[in-house]
N, C-alpha and C positions, 0 to 999 in steps of 0.2 A: 107424532107418534109413527113409530115404525111399520112399515107395511105388514099384514101378517095373511096366513092363508093356511088352511086346514090340510090335513093329511091327505084328505079324499080332494081336494081342489090340487093338490102336488101329482097325485096319482092320473087325474085327469088332463091336467094342465102343465106338466112339468117342464116341456120344453120352452113354453111362452113364460113361465116365471123364472127359468133359469135364463134366459135371455136379457129379460128386464133386471135382475141382477147383475150380469156381466155387463150391459149396455150402460146403465144407470149407476151402479157402483153403491146401490143402496140395498142393505139386508132385506131379508124376509123373514119373520118370525112365525115359525110352524106351530100351528096350535093343534093339539088331541086333546077332545074334550073340553074346548074352550080353555086349555093353559095350555102356555107356552112349553114348547119340550127343546126344540133346537133354531137353531138360525142359520140360513144359509149365506152365504157370504161370496163374493168373486174370489178368483185364486190372489188377484193382485192385493187383496184389503186383507186376505189370511196372511198371505207373506209379510205385509207388514205389522200385523198384529205379532205373528212368531218375531220378528226381527227384534221390535219393541221389547216383548217379554225377554228375549237374549240380551239386551243392552243394560234392562234391569237386572239382572241376575249378574252381569257383569259387574256392575257399581255395587251389588252388593257383596260379590266376592272382592271387589276392590277394599271395601269398608273390613271386611274379614280379616286381608290381608295385612291390611294397616295395623290392626290390632293386634293379629298373631307376629308381625315384624316388632310391634311396640313391646313385646312380651318375650322376644329374641327367640320367636319356636321358627323350626326350619319349616318352609312352605317350599313346595316345588313347582308350582303353578304361578308364574307372576300374570298380573294383571295385563302385562303388554302381549304376554304369550294369546290370551285368551283375546283381547281386541284383534290380534291377527288371526285368528280362528273367524271370528265375525266379520273381519274383511274378506276373507276367502269366500265365508258363506254369501256375501254381497255380489262377490266376483261371480260365484257361481250361479246364482239367483239371475243376474244380468245374462247370462250367456246361456242361460235358459236351463241348465244343468243343477236343479233343486237339490238341496242335501235333504235327505227323507228322516230328520231329527225332529224329535219331538221334544226337546229340549237341550238346554246346555250340556247336561251331562253327557246326552247320546253324541253331540258334537265332539266333545273332549274324549270319548271314547273311540271315535272313528279317527281321530287326529292321531292316538297313542298307537292304532295298529297302523297306521301310514307310516306312523316312524319305526317300526318294526323290522 
C-alpha cells in the first residue's frame, strides 16, 4: 500500500513529505475527503515514467508505419527519426536540460521548429 497524506498534512508538513519522496523515491498519494486526488513523485521517477510513455508511443507509431508501408502509403516520419528524438531527450535529461514536452507530439513539434 502506498504512503498517503491528506491535503492538510501536505500544507503543514510539505517539506518533510517532499524530502521523504525525494530520498526514498516512494510516491505519496494525496487524499482529499479520504479520496485519492493526486500522487507526488520525485523528478527522476517522473522523467522515467515520461520516457517510458514516449517509448510506448514510438512503438505504437512503428506498428502504424508498418501498416502504412504495407498499404504503400506515404509516411513522412520514420521510426528511426522518432528514436533519434527520444535519444536526444535522454541526452538532454542526463545533461540536466529537460525538454518541457508533455507528449511525443510536443517533441515532434519542437523538432520540426528546430529544422526550420
